[in-house]
Gaussian input, Z-matrix of N, CA and C with variables (Angstrom, degrees):
# hf/3-21g

backbone

0 1
 N
 C     1     B1
 C     2     B2     1     A1
 N     3     B3     2     A2     1     D1
 C     4     B4     3     A3     2     D2
 C     5     B5     4     A4     3     D3
 N     6     B6     5     A5     4     D4
 C     7     B7     6     A6     5     D5
 C     8     B8     7     A7     6     D6
 N     9     B9     8     A8     7     D7
 C    10    B10     9     A9     8     D8
 C    11    B11    10    A10     9     D9
 N    12    B12    11    A11    10    D10
 C    13    B13    12    A12    11    D11
 C    14    B14    13    A13    12    D12
 N    15    B15    14    A14    13    D13
 C    16    B16    15    A15    14    D14
 C    17    B17    16    A16    15    D15
 N    18    B18    17    A17    16    D16
 C    19    B19    18    A18    17    D17
 C    20    B20    19    A19    18    D18
 N    21    B21    20    A20    19    D19
 C    22    B22    21    A21    20    D20
 C    23    B23    22    A22    21    D21
 N    24    B24    23    A23    22    D22
 C    25    B25    24    A24    23    D23
 C    26    B26    25    A25    24    D24
 N    27    B27    26    A26    25    D25
 C    28    B28    27    A27    26    D26
 C    29    B29    28    A28    27    D27
 N    30    B30    29    A29    28    D28
 C    31    B31    30    A30    29    D29
 C    32    B32    31    A31    30    D30
 N    33    B33    32    A32    31    D31
 C    34    B34    33    A33    32    D32
 C    35    B35    34    A34    33    D33
 N    36    B36    35    A35    34    D34
 C    37    B37    36    A36    35    D35
 C    38    B38    37    A37    36    D36
 N    39    B39    38    A38    37    D37
 C    40    B40    39    A39    38    D38
 C    41    B41    40    A40    39    D39
 N    42    B42    41    A41    40    D40
 C    43    B43    42    A42    41    D41
 C    44    B44    43    A43    42    D42
 N    45    B45    44    A44    43    D43
 C    46    B46    45    A45    44    D44
 C    47    B47    46    A46    45    D45
 N    48    B48    47    A47    46    D46
 C    49    B49    48    A48    47    D47
 C    50    B50    49    A49    48    D48
 N    51    B51    50    A50    49    D49
 C    52    B52    51    A51    50    D50
 C    53    B53    52    A52    51    D51
 N    54    B54    53    A53    52    D52
 C    55    B55    54    A54    53    D53
 C    56    B56    55    A55    54    D54
 N    57    B57    56    A56    55    D55
 C    58    B58    57    A57    56    D56
 C    59    B59    58    A58    57    D57
 N    60    B60    59    A59    58    D58
 C    61    B61    60    A60    59    D59
 C    62    B62    61    A61    60    D60
 N    63    B63    62    A62    61    D61
 C    64    B64    63    A63    62    D62
 C    65    B65    64    A64    63    D63
 N    66    B66    65    A65    64    D64
 C    67    B67    66    A66    65    D65
 C    68    B68    67    A67    66    D66
 N    69    B69    68    A68    67    D67
 C    70    B70    69    A69    68    D68
 C    71    B71    70    A70    69    D69
 N    72    B72    71    A71    70    D70
 C    73    B73    72    A72    71    D71
 C    74    B74    73    A73    72    D72
 N    75    B75    74    A74    73    D73
 C    76    B76    75    A75    74    D74
 C    77    B77    76    A76    75    D75
 N    78    B78    77    A77    76    D76
 C    79    B79    78    A78    77    D77
 C    80    B80    79    A79    78    D78
 N    81    B81    80    A80    79    D79
 C    82    B82    81    A81    80    D80
 C    83    B83    82    A82    81    D81
 N    84    B84    83    A83    82    D82
 C    85    B85    84    A84    83    D83
 C    86    B86    85    A85    84    D84
 N    87    B87    86    A86    85    D85
 C    88    B88    87    A87    86    D86
 C    89    B89    88    A88    87    D87
 N    90    B90    89    A89    88    D88
 C    91    B91    90    A90    89    D89
 C    92    B92    91    A91    90    D90
 N    93    B93    92    A92    91    D91
 C    94    B94    93    A93    92    D92
 C    95    B95    94    A94    93    D93
 N    96    B96    95    A95    94    D94
 C    97    B97    96    A96    95    D95
 C    98    B98    97    A97    96    D96
 N    99    B99    98    A98    97    D97
 C   100   B100    99    A99    98    D98
 C   101   B101   100   A100    99    D99
 N   102   B102   101   A101   100   D100
 C   103   B103   102   A102   101   D101
 C   104   B104   103   A103   102   D102
 N   105   B105   104   A104   103   D103
 C   106   B106   105   A105   104   D104
 C   107   B107   106   A106   105   D105
 N   108   B108   107   A107   106   D106
 C   109   B109   108   A108   107   D107
 C   110   B110   109   A109   108   D108
 N   111   B111   110   A110   109   D109
 C   112   B112   111   A111   110   D110
 C   113   B113   112   A112   111   D111
 N   114   B114   113   A113   112   D112
 C   115   B115   114   A114   113   D113
 C   116   B116   115   A115   114   D114
 N   117   B117   116   A116   115   D115
 C   118   B118   117   A117   116   D116
 C   119   B119   118   A118   117   D117
 N   120   B120   119   A119   118   D118
 C   121   B121   120   A120   119   D119
 C   122   B122   121   A121   120   D120
 N   123   B123   122   A122   121   D121
 C   124   B124   123   A123   122   D122
 C   125   B125   124   A124   123   D123
 N   126   B126   125   A125   124   D124
 C   127   B127   126   A126   125   D125
 C   128   B128   127   A127   126   D126
 N   129   B129   128   A128   127   D127
 C   130   B130   129   A129   128   D128
 C   131   B131   130   A130   129   D129
 N   132   B132   131   A131   130   D130
 C   133   B133   132   A132   131   D131
 C   134   B134   133   A133   132   D132
 N   135   B135   134   A134   133   D133
 C   136   B136   135   A135   134   D134
 C   137   B137   136   A136   135   D135
 N   138   B138   137   A137   136   D136
 C   139   B139   138   A138   137   D137
 C   140   B140   139   A139   138   D138
 N   141   B141   140   A140   139   D139
 C   142   B142   141   A141   140   D140
 C   143   B143   142   A142   141   D141
 N   144   B144   143   A143   142   D142
 C   145   B145   144   A144   143   D143
 C   146   B146   145   A145   144   D144
 N   147   B147   146   A146   145   D145
 C   148   B148   147   A147   146   D146
 C   149   B149   148   A148   147   D147
 N   150   B150   149   A149   148   D148
 C   151   B151   150   A150   149   D149
 C   152   B152   151   A151   150   D150
 N   153   B153   152   A152   151   D151
 C   154   B154   153   A153   152   D152
 C   155   B155   154   A154   153   D153
 N   156   B156   155   A155   154   D154
 C   157   B157   156   A156   155   D155
 C   158   B158   157   A157   156   D156
 N   159   B159   158   A158   157   D157
 C   160   B160   159   A159   158   D158
 C   161   B161   160   A160   159   D159
 N   162   B162   161   A161   160   D160
 C   163   B163   162   A162   161   D161
 C   164   B164   163   A163   162   D162
 N   165   B165   164   A164   163   D163
 C   166   B166   165   A165   164   D164
 C   167   B167   166   A166   165   D165
 N   168   B168   167   A167   166   D166
 C   169   B169   168   A168   167   D167
 C   170   B170   169   A169   168   D168
 N   171   B171   170   A170   169   D169
 C   172   B172   171   A171   170   D170
 C   173   B173   172   A172   171   D171
 N   174   B174   173   A173   172   D172
 C   175   B175   174   A174   173   D173
 C   176   B176   175   A175   174   D174
 N   177   B177   176   A176   175   D175
 C   178   B178   177   A177   176   D176
 C   179   B179   178   A178   177   D177
 N   180   B180   179   A179   178   D178
 C   181   B181   180   A180   179   D179
 C   182   B182   181   A181   180   D180
 N   183   B183   182   A182   181   D181
 C   184   B184   183   A183   182   D182
 C   185   B185   184   A184   183   D183
 N   186   B186   185   A185   184   D184
 C   187   B187   186   A186   185   D185
 C   188   B188   187   A187   186   D186
 N   189   B189   188   A188   187   D187
 C   190   B190   189   A189   188   D188
 C   191   B191   190   A190   189   D189
 N   192   B192   191   A191   190   D190
 C   193   B193   192   A192   191   D191
 C   194   B194   193   A193   192   D192
 N   195   B195   194   A194   193   D193
 C   196   B196   195   A195   194   D194
 C   197   B197   196   A196   195   D195
 N   198   B198   197   A197   196   D196
 C   199   B199   198   A198   197   D197
 C   200   B200   199   A199   198   D198
 N   201   B201   200   A200   199   D199
 C   202   B202   201   A201   200   D200
 C   203   B203   202   A202   201   D201
 N   204   B204   203   A203   202   D202
 C   205   B205   204   A204   203   D203
 C   206   B206   205   A205   204   D204
 N   207   B207   206   A206   205   D205
 C   208   B208   207   A207   206   D206
 C   209   B209   208   A208   207   D207
 N   210   B210   209   A209   208   D208
 C   211   B211   210   A210   209   D209
 C   212   B212   211   A211   210   D210
 N   213   B213   212   A212   211   D211
 C   214   B214   213   A213   212   D212
 C   215   B215   214   A214   213   D213
 N   216   B216   215   A215   214   D214
 C   217   B217   216   A216   215   D215
 C   218   B218   217   A217   216   D216
 N   219   B219   218   A218   217   D217
 C   220   B220   219   A219   218   D218
 C   221   B221   220   A220   219   D219
 N   222   B222   221   A221   220   D220
 C   223   B223   222   A222   221   D221
 C   224   B224   223   A223   222   D222
 N   225   B225   224   A224   223   D223
 C   226   B226   225   A225   224   D224
 C   227   B227   226   A226   225   D225
 N   228   B228   227   A227   226   D226
 C   229   B229   228   A228   227   D227
 C   230   B230   229   A229   228   D228
 N   231   B231   230   A230   229   D229
 C   232   B232   231   A231   230   D230
 C   233   B233   232   A232   231   D231
 N   234   B234   233   A233   232   D232
 C   235   B235   234   A234   233   D233
 C   236   B236   235   A235   234   D234
 N   237   B237   236   A236   235   D235
 C   238   B238   237   A237   236   D236
 C   239   B239   238   A238   237   D237
 N   240   B240   239   A239   238   D238
 C   241   B241   240   A240   239   D239
 C   242   B242   241   A241   240   D240
 N   243   B243   242   A242   241   D241
 C   244   B244   243   A243   242   D242
 C   245   B245   244   A244   243   D243
 N   246   B246   245   A245   244   D244
 C   247   B247   246   A246   245   D245
 C   248   B248   247   A247   246   D246
 N   249   B249   248   A248   247   D247
 C   250   B250   249   A249   248   D248
 C   251   B251   250   A250   249   D249
 N   252   B252   251   A251   250   D250
 C   253   B253   252   A252   251   D251
 C   254   B254   253   A253   252   D252
 N   255   B255   254   A254   253   D253
 C   256   B256   255   A255   254   D254
 C   257   B257   256   A256   255   D255
 N   258   B258   257   A257   256   D256
 C   259   B259   258   A258   257   D257
 C   260   B260   259   A259   258   D258
 N   261   B261   260   A260   259   D259
 C   262   B262   261   A261   260   D260
 C   263   B263   262   A262   261   D261
 N   264   B264   263   A263   262   D262
 C   265   B265   264   A264   263   D263
 C   266   B266   265   A265   264   D264
 N   267   B267   266   A266   265   D265
 C   268   B268   267   A267   266   D266
 C   269   B269   268   A268   267   D267
 N   270   B270   269   A269   268   D268
 C   271   B271   270   A270   269   D269
 C   272   B272   271   A271   270   D270
 N   273   B273   272   A272   271   D271
 C   274   B274   273   A273   272   D272
 C   275   B275   274   A274   273   D273
 N   276   B276   275   A275   274   D274
 C   277   B277   276   A276   275   D275
 C   278   B278   277   A277   276   D276
 N   279   B279   278   A278   277   D277
 C   280   B280   279   A279   278   D278
 C   281   B281   280   A280   279   D279
 N   282   B282   281   A281   280   D280
 C   283   B283   282   A282   281   D281
 C   284   B284   283   A283   282   D282
 N   285   B285   284   A284   283   D283
 C   286   B286   285   A285   284   D284
 C   287   B287   286   A286   285   D285
 N   288   B288   287   A287   286   D286
 C   289   B289   288   A288   287   D287
 C   290   B290   289   A289   288   D288
 N   291   B291   290   A290   289   D289
 C   292   B292   291   A291   290   D290
 C   293   B293   292   A292   291   D291
 N   294   B294   293   A293   292   D292
 C   295   B295   294   A294   293   D293
 C   296   B296   295   A295   294   D294
 N   297   B297   296   A296   295   D295
 C   298   B298   297   A297   296   D296
 C   299   B299   298   A298   297   D297
 N   300   B300   299   A299   298   D298
 C   301   B301   300   A300   299   D299
 C   302   B302   301   A301   300   D300
 N   303   B303   302   A302   301   D301
 C   304   B304   303   A303   302   D302
 C   305   B305   304   A304   303   D303
 N   306   B306   305   A305   304   D304
 C   307   B307   306   A306   305   D305
 C   308   B308   307   A307   306   D306
 N   309   B309   308   A308   307   D307
 C   310   B310   309   A309   308   D308
 C   311   B311   310   A310   309   D309
 N   312   B312   311   A311   310   D310
 C   313   B313   312   A312   311   D311
 C   314   B314   313   A313   312   D312

   B1=1.4257
   B2=1.5912
   B3=1.3354
   B4=1.4549
   B5=1.5568
   B6=1.3194
   B7=1.3997
   B8=1.5302
   B9=1.3362
   B10=1.4122
   B11=1.4639
   B12=1.4094
   B13=1.4765
   B14=1.4958
   B15=1.3545
   B16=1.4570
   B17=1.4449
   B18=1.3197
   B19=1.5145
   B20=1.4942
   B21=1.3354
   B22=1.4022
   B23=1.5159
   B24=1.2892
   B25=1.4244
   B26=1.4920
   B27=1.3216
   B28=1.3620
   B29=1.5536
   B30=1.3797
   B31=1.3436
   B32=1.5354
   B33=1.2381
   B34=1.4971
   B35=1.5678
   B36=1.3463
   B37=1.4364
   B38=1.4891
   B39=1.3514
   B40=1.3991
   B41=1.5624
   B42=1.3301
   B43=1.4282
   B44=1.5772
   B45=1.2995
   B46=1.4922
   B47=1.5497
   B48=1.3436
   B49=1.3535
   B50=1.5630
   B51=1.3289
   B52=1.4999
   B53=1.5779
   B54=1.2755
   B55=1.3817
   B56=1.6279
   B57=1.2780
   B58=1.3936
   B59=1.4847
   B60=1.3429
   B61=1.5187
   B62=1.5294
   B63=1.4006
   B64=1.5079
   B65=1.5554
   B66=1.2956
   B67=1.4521
   B68=1.5559
   B69=1.2952
   B70=1.4727
   B71=1.4986
   B72=1.3821
   B73=1.5592
   B74=1.5480
   B75=1.2580
   B76=1.5228
   B77=1.5113
   B78=1.2459
   B79=1.5178
   B80=1.5239
   B81=1.3298
   B82=1.4904
   B83=1.4752
   B84=1.3879
   B85=1.3837
   B86=1.4927
   B87=1.3055
   B88=1.4818
   B89=1.5574
   B90=1.4011
   B91=1.4017
   B92=1.5779
   B93=1.4228
   B94=1.4757
   B95=1.5141
   B96=1.2976
   B97=1.4733
   B98=1.4539
   B99=1.3907
   B100=1.4474
   B101=1.5642
   B102=1.3002
   B103=1.5237
   B104=1.5617
   B105=1.3791
   B106=1.3220
   B107=1.6510
   B108=1.3726
   B109=1.4584
   B110=1.5302
   B111=1.3427
   B112=1.4576
   B113=1.5320
   B114=1.3422
   B115=1.4756
   B116=1.5271
   B117=1.2888
   B118=1.4832
   B119=1.5074
   B120=1.3565
   B121=1.4767
   B122=1.5602
   B123=1.2995
   B124=1.5228
   B125=1.5039
   B126=1.2943
   B127=1.4955
   B128=1.5552
   B129=1.3137
   B130=1.4804
   B131=1.4553
   B132=1.3203
   B133=1.4773
   B134=1.6184
   B135=1.2244
   B136=1.4316
   B137=1.6048
   B138=1.2844
   B139=1.3947
   B140=1.5384
   B141=1.3684
   B142=1.3548
   B143=1.5220
   B144=1.2911
   B145=1.4580
   B146=1.5654
   B147=1.3329
   B148=1.4534
   B149=1.4613
   B150=1.3266
   B151=1.3716
   B152=1.5126
   B153=1.3443
   B154=1.4394
   B155=1.4939
   B156=1.2422
   B157=1.5283
   B158=1.5201
   B159=1.3512
   B160=1.4578
   B161=1.5859
   B162=1.2010
   B163=1.5064
   B164=1.5590
   B165=1.2614
   B166=1.5059
   B167=1.5404
   B168=1.3475
   B169=1.4006
   B170=1.5043
   B171=1.4083
   B172=1.4394
   B173=1.4723
   B174=1.3392
   B175=1.3440
   B176=1.6028
   B177=1.2438
   B178=1.5101
   B179=1.4944
   B180=1.3196
   B181=1.4347
   B182=1.5675
   B183=1.3263
   B184=1.5435
   B185=1.5609
   B186=1.2907
   B187=1.4618
   B188=1.6022
   B189=1.3724
   B190=1.4714
   B191=1.4908
   B192=1.4030
   B193=1.5222
   B194=1.5432
   B195=1.2309
   B196=1.5510
   B197=1.4969
   B198=1.2855
   B199=1.5315
   B200=1.5134
   B201=1.3178
   B202=1.4566
   B203=1.5312
   B204=1.3813
   B205=1.4074
   B206=1.5597
   B207=1.3951
   B208=1.4470
   B209=1.5294
   B210=1.2831
   B211=1.4262
   B212=1.5134
   B213=1.3584
   B214=1.4903
   B215=1.5407
   B216=1.3310
   B217=1.4527
   B218=1.5280
   B219=1.3528
   B220=1.4626
   B221=1.5618
   B222=1.2649
   B223=1.4482
   B224=1.5402
   B225=1.3498
   B226=1.4893
   B227=1.5207
   B228=1.2879
   B229=1.4700
   B230=1.5645
   B231=1.2689
   B232=1.4421
   B233=1.5010
   B234=1.3630
   B235=1.4062
   B236=1.5351
   B237=1.3236
   B238=1.3682
   B239=1.5851
   B240=1.3511
   B241=1.4580
   B242=1.5213
   B243=1.3092
   B244=1.5079
   B245=1.5442
   B246=1.3524
   B247=1.5614
   B248=1.5442
   B249=1.2751
   B250=1.4438
   B251=1.4591
   B252=1.3526
   B253=1.4483
   B254=1.4513
   B255=1.2597
   B256=1.4848
   B257=1.5971
   B258=1.3124
   B259=1.4146
   B260=1.5393
   B261=1.2901
   B262=1.4209
   B263=1.5950
   B264=1.2802
   B265=1.4887
   B266=1.4233
   B267=1.3483
   B268=1.5305
   B269=1.4275
   B270=1.3599
   B271=1.4506
   B272=1.5532
   B273=1.3300
   B274=1.4997
   B275=1.5240
   B276=1.3652
   B277=1.4760
   B278=1.5281
   B279=1.2638
   B280=1.3658
   B281=1.5680
   B282=1.2676
   B283=1.4372
   B284=1.5670
   B285=1.3136
   B286=1.4519
   B287=1.5135
   B288=1.2896
   B289=1.5562
   B290=1.5044
   B291=1.3217
   B292=1.4429
   B293=1.5692
   B294=1.2198
   B295=1.4966
   B296=1.5641
   B297=1.3032
   B298=1.4990
   B299=1.5207
   B300=1.2842
   B301=1.4746
   B302=1.4351
   B303=1.3311
   B304=1.4373
   B305=1.5127
   B306=1.2789
   B307=1.4357
   B308=1.5250
   B309=1.2695
   B310=1.5295
   B311=1.5362
   B312=1.2556
   B313=1.5282
   B314=1.5293
   A1=106.98
   A2=115.48
   A3=120.16
   A4=107.17
   A5=119.39
   A6=120.97
   A7=112.69
   A8=115.14
   A9=118.96
   A10=115.30
   A11=115.09
   A12=117.77
   A13=111.65
   A14=117.70
   A15=121.56
   A16=107.39
   A17=122.93
   A18=123.96
   A19=110.05
   A20=121.27
   A21=125.05
   A22=114.61
   A23=114.01
   A24=119.84
   A25=112.55
   A26=122.02
   A27=125.75
   A28=113.57
   A29=115.42
   A30=118.66
   A31=112.50
   A32=119.68
   A33=122.42
   A34=107.74
   A35=116.38
   A36=119.47
   A37=110.07
   A38=115.37
   A39=118.69
   A40=113.19
   A41=116.77
   A42=121.61
   A43=112.87
   A44=112.45
   A45=116.15
   A46=113.28
   A47=114.87
   A48=117.26
   A49=116.93
   A50=109.81
   A51=116.71
   A52=104.24
   A53=121.52
   A54=124.82
   A55=110.35
   A56=117.03
   A57=120.14
   A58=114.13
   A59=112.75
   A60=119.80
   A61=108.44
   A62=113.58
   A63=119.24
   A64=112.96
   A65=120.59
   A66=118.40
   A67=116.06
   A68=112.38
   A69=117.64
   A70=112.10
   A71=110.69
   A72=115.18
   A73=110.23
   A74=118.81
   A75=124.52
   A76=109.90
   A77=118.37
   A78=125.84
   A79=108.71
   A80=119.50
   A81=119.95
   A82=104.00
   A83=120.04
   A84=124.48
   A85=114.27
   A86=120.01
   A87=122.95
   A88=110.98
   A89=116.07
   A90=115.14
   A91=115.19
   A92=114.49
   A93=118.50
   A94=111.14
   A95=121.49
   A96=124.03
   A97=110.58
   A98=117.20
   A99=122.21
   A100=112.01
   A101=112.41
   A102=123.71
   A103=107.59
   A104=119.90
   A105=124.28
   A106=112.19
   A107=113.63
   A108=116.86
   A109=107.96
   A110=115.24
   A111=115.94
   A112=111.52
   A113=116.00
   A114=118.33
   A115=113.32
   A116=115.25
   A117=118.34
   A118=114.85
   A119=113.88
   A120=115.92
   A121=113.10
   A122=110.46
   A123=115.84
   A124=111.61
   A125=115.25
   A126=121.65
   A127=107.92
   A128=115.52
   A129=117.71
   A130=114.55
   A131=115.91
   A132=118.42
   A133=110.25
   A134=119.35
   A135=124.99
   A136=104.04
   A137=117.60
   A138=121.73
   A139=112.65
   A140=118.37
   A141=121.50
   A142=114.35
   A143=116.51
   A144=124.77
   A145=108.86
   A146=115.94
   A147=117.44
   A148=115.93
   A149=118.79
   A150=121.75
   A151=111.37
   A152=120.75
   A153=121.89
   A154=109.84
   A155=123.52
   A156=124.05
   A157=104.78
   A158=114.74
   A159=118.69
   A160=115.93
   A161=115.06
   A162=120.64
   A163=111.39
   A164=116.52
   A165=119.46
   A166=112.50
   A167=117.12
   A168=122.09
   A169=110.90
   A170=116.54
   A171=122.49
   A172=111.61
   A173=117.39
   A174=124.47
   A175=115.67
   A176=113.51
   A177=118.98
   A178=110.92
   A179=116.77
   A180=120.17
   A181=111.61
   A182=116.85
   A183=122.84
   A184=103.64
   A185=118.39
   A186=118.36
   A187=112.97
   A188=114.96
   A189=119.56
   A190=113.84
   A191=110.71
   A192=116.45
   A193=108.28
   A194=111.87
   A195=118.69
   A196=113.74
   A197=115.11
   A198=117.50
   A199=110.63
   A200=115.89
   A201=122.58
   A202=111.02
   A203=113.51
   A204=119.96
   A205=111.89
   A206=114.85
   A207=117.69
   A208=114.32
   A209=117.60
   A210=117.32
   A211=114.29
   A212=116.30
   A213=118.55
   A214=115.45
   A215=118.34
   A216=124.21
   A217=105.20
   A218=117.46
   A219=120.62
   A220=112.86
   A221=117.68
   A222=122.01
   A223=109.53
   A224=115.19
   A225=115.24
   A226=111.79
   A227=120.61
   A228=122.10
   A229=108.11
   A230=121.41
   A231=119.05
   A232=119.86
   A233=113.55
   A234=123.45
   A235=115.31
   A236=112.94
   A237=121.22
   A238=112.66
   A239=126.23
   A240=122.18
   A241=113.51
   A242=110.71
   A243=117.14
   A244=108.04
   A245=112.40
   A246=116.56
   A247=109.06
   A248=113.76
   A249=119.87
   A250=112.07
   A251=116.40
   A252=122.22
   A253=112.76
   A254=117.38
   A255=125.91
   A256=107.26
   A257=115.07
   A258=118.94
   A259=112.30
   A260=114.46
   A261=122.44
   A262=109.78
   A263=115.96
   A264=120.46
   A265=112.61
   A266=119.24
   A267=120.29
   A268=111.90
   A269=118.72
   A270=120.39
   A271=113.72
   A272=115.95
   A273=119.25
   A274=112.40
   A275=117.06
   A276=114.16
   A277=110.11
   A278=123.38
   A279=124.89
   A280=111.20
   A281=117.66
   A282=123.94
   A283=108.89
   A284=117.30
   A285=123.68
   A286=113.73
   A287=115.48
   A288=119.77
   A289=104.23
   A290=120.88
   A291=122.03
   A292=113.06
   A293=114.51
   A294=119.57
   A295=111.05
   A296=117.36
   A297=119.91
   A298=105.88
   A299=122.16
   A300=121.66
   A301=113.96
   A302=114.96
   A303=119.82
   A304=113.49
   A305=119.00
   A306=123.76
   A307=112.50
   A308=118.78
   A309=126.53
   A310=111.34
   A311=115.83
   A312=118.51
   A313=109.41
   D1=-40.53
   D2=-172.81
   D3=-63.07
   D4=-40.44
   D5=-176.84
   D6=-66.87
   D7=-40.07
   D8=171.42
   D9=-54.23
   D10=-46.92
   D11=176.73
   D12=-58.94
   D13=-39.58
   D14=-177.30
   D15=-67.11
   D16=-44.81
   D17=178.87
   D18=-60.38
   D19=-44.58
   D20=173.39
   D21=-54.96
   D22=-46.07
   D23=177.20
   D24=-64.35
   D25=-33.30
   D26=171.70
   D27=-66.95
   D28=-43.02
   D29=175.39
   D30=-62.54
   D31=-37.82
   D32=179.27
   D33=-67.33
   D34=-29.29
   D35=174.55
   D36=-59.86
   D37=-47.16
   D38=177.61
   D39=-59.40
   D40=-39.38
   D41=173.63
   D42=-55.86
   D43=-55.50
   D44=178.98
   D45=-59.31
   D46=-43.84
   D47=-178.67
   D48=-60.26
   D49=-39.93
   D50=179.51
   D51=-76.98
   D52=-37.10
   D53=-177.94
   D54=-58.72
   D55=-34.05
   D56=177.68
   D57=-53.37
   D58=-39.16
   D59=-177.75
   D60=-60.48
   D61=-40.19
   D62=-173.90
   D63=-85.46
   D64=-8.46
   D65=177.21
   D66=-79.11
   D67=-15.37
   D68=179.86
   D69=53.16
   D70=53.99
   D71=179.26
   D72=75.97
   D73=27.32
   D74=-175.52
   D75=60.78
   D76=33.18
   D77=179.48
   D78=-92.52
   D79=-19.57
   D80=-177.65
   D81=-105.88
   D82=132.68
   D83=-175.31
   D84=-66.58
   D85=-57.05
   D86=-170.84
   D87=-61.96
   D88=-55.20
   D89=178.34
   D90=-54.85
   D91=-39.47
   D92=180.00
   D93=-64.72
   D94=-42.15
   D95=176.59
   D96=-59.20
   D97=-48.97
   D98=-178.77
   D99=-58.94
   D100=-45.75
   D101=-178.64
   D102=-60.23
   D103=-52.34
   D104=-177.08
   D105=-64.12
   D106=-32.79
   D107=-179.73
   D108=-73.53
   D109=-36.94
   D110=179.74
   D111=-69.53
   D112=-36.63
   D113=171.34
   D114=-56.59
   D115=-50.71
   D116=177.76
   D117=-60.11
   D118=-39.23
   D119=177.79
   D120=-69.21
   D121=-39.23
   D122=179.51
   D123=-60.66
   D124=-51.43
   D125=-174.74
   D126=-68.62
   D127=-37.70
   D128=177.04
   D129=-64.93
   D130=-43.29
   D131=177.17
   D132=-67.62
   D133=-39.96
   D134=175.03
   D135=-51.94
   D136=-55.49
   D137=-178.60
   D138=-53.69
   D139=-41.54
   D140=175.86
   D141=-62.64
   D142=-40.86
   D143=179.16
   D144=-64.67
   D145=-34.61
   D146=-178.96
   D147=-71.29
   D148=-3.84
   D149=177.49
   D150=-73.08
   D151=-18.47
   D152=177.71
   D153=-133.02
   D154=-18.75
   D155=-175.46
   D156=-94.14
   D157=151.26
   D158=170.06
   D159=-64.54
   D160=139.24
   D161=-176.51
   D162=-49.55
   D163=-59.26
   D164=-175.58
   D165=-58.28
   D166=-39.55
   D167=-177.17
   D168=-68.94
   D169=-47.90
   D170=178.34
   D171=-59.29
   D172=-54.93
   D173=-178.67
   D174=-55.71
   D175=-44.30
   D176=177.66
   D177=-64.97
   D178=-44.98
   D179=178.08
   D180=-62.55
   D181=-45.98
   D182=-177.54
   D183=-59.03
   D184=-53.01
   D185=-175.37
   D186=-70.00
   D187=-28.35
   D188=173.93
   D189=-63.57
   D190=-42.27
   D191=179.65
   D192=-65.03
   D193=-44.57
   D194=178.78
   D195=-61.68
   D196=-40.62
   D197=-177.51
   D198=-72.89
   D199=-43.58
   D200=-179.63
   D201=-63.13
   D202=-51.42
   D203=-177.71
   D204=-59.32
   D205=-41.84
   D206=-179.19
   D207=-72.55
   D208=-31.86
   D209=174.20
   D210=-72.62
   D211=-41.95
   D212=171.56
   D213=-58.76
   D214=-39.08
   D215=175.62
   D216=-60.65
   D217=-50.42
   D218=-179.46
   D219=-57.19
   D220=-37.56
   D221=-177.10
   D222=-76.71
   D223=-45.62
   D224=-175.35
   D225=-80.47
   D226=-42.58
   D227=-171.33
   D228=-96.35
   D229=-43.81
   D230=179.01
   D231=-91.70
   D232=5.81
   D233=179.00
   D234=52.24
   D235=40.26
   D236=173.24
   D237=-69.03
   D238=156.70
   D239=-179.43
   D240=-58.81
   D241=140.50
   D242=176.23
   D243=-117.08
   D244=61.41
   D245=-178.05
   D246=-68.98
   D247=166.52
   D248=178.14
   D249=-68.69
   D250=-27.54
   D251=173.72
   D252=-66.16
   D253=-47.24
   D254=-178.99
   D255=-62.36
   D256=-48.82
   D257=-176.20
   D258=-65.43
   D259=-37.84
   D260=178.49
   D261=-63.98
   D262=-43.26
   D263=176.35
   D264=-64.37
   D265=-39.74
   D266=174.37
   D267=-65.68
   D268=-40.87
   D269=174.94
   D270=-57.70
   D271=-38.11
   D272=175.30
   D273=-66.09
   D274=-38.37
   D275=176.50
   D276=-69.05
   D277=-41.36
   D278=175.68
   D279=-58.27
   D280=-41.03
   D281=174.91
   D282=-57.12
   D283=-49.77
   D284=177.47
   D285=-59.31
   D286=-40.00
   D287=179.64
   D288=-66.32
   D289=-49.18
   D290=178.47
   D291=-59.29
   D292=-40.13
   D293=179.74
   D294=-67.68
   D295=-37.37
   D296=178.02
   D297=-70.48
   D298=-42.38
   D299=-179.78
   D300=-61.25
   D301=-45.14
   D302=-178.74
   D303=-68.05
   D304=-33.44
   D305=-176.30
   D306=-87.59
   D307=-2.06
   D308=175.09
   D309=-99.23
   D310=118.37
   D311=-179.45
   D312=-72.03

């Protein structure tokens, strides 16, 4: 269950990171409220996961999910470049996330 909470926290990190783009400097009410709610939910769920998971592992996985998800959103939705270098770096982050998960009992 803790891993599911951590994954959901990471997905909410993607939501708030993407949401920041649409707040236009927190000048738009609806995107700003949704972004702030996603931030609170993401950090809150990370805190719950930290009850049982090691800090370094949980934090790295949380930020990794957020990073990968945000970059993928940028590539797919915002048509940002998908160069081989960017994709290779994303693959390395995913490999690190998997390695941390596998090495944590």
